[in-house]
C-alpha angles and dihedrals in degrees: 000000000000091000089063098042097050097059091047090050091051092049091051093050092049091046092052093051097047103081094050090056093069110141138173117193110216098180129005101163096225099139144025087252089071090056086062087063093063128089103238116219138177120269093028123095116196125192138158114250140188089214127098093006118172099174130025120346104303144043132195116259112209120196108192115196128199107285138108102282115355115175153101123305112173122191108257109225097162101059098167111086096156098112095056136080103206144029104214135181139160124237127184120204110200091181121102092230131060117271122209117216132177127219117208124189124183128195094187129071096220097076096253124221120265092266093055100052138057113269124172133164124222129190113222111211117208109283130016119357121186111203117201117179116189105228092215087064094059102118131150118265097236109031103023089234111163112244117245099250090195092062111044108164105172141020118185134178112194148147127234114234101326107203092217139011113296125193122203134160127227127196141170105009102194148158114232144177124048107254092192091063097057 
């Protein structure tokens, strides 16, 4: 009897976990074609790397040079994030000291002022850092207005005035978790 119950129990457990595992990879940096989907800017050098990979075979190496706001600004093709719980991405800090980055998310096309967009600082410890941002917590910095998750226009990872060149790696920028199942 136990030999019949155990397989059914395993199937039920797997079935219950499935919907919460919903995931959409936005950027995985596996090919040069993905570099074409990034806004190139001065003082930031982007290259594919086989180092510090968390998904697939490559990661994105970011070399951020002293300037006002060097960073990564990919082109957002999938603007509707409403059905997901988290924005997640992996960053690797090869430095021996902490590195402070800022994540900016806009839900308007007109490059809104600081007060009318999401801005949040993260401290990257040496080694692998997994960033998980609950989408329901995306509010503007000045008015606490909730961002329109159906109209995400920009996602930026940057530093503010680094005093010297900083190198970090980014991999597997993704939306995860099925909000409709909670």
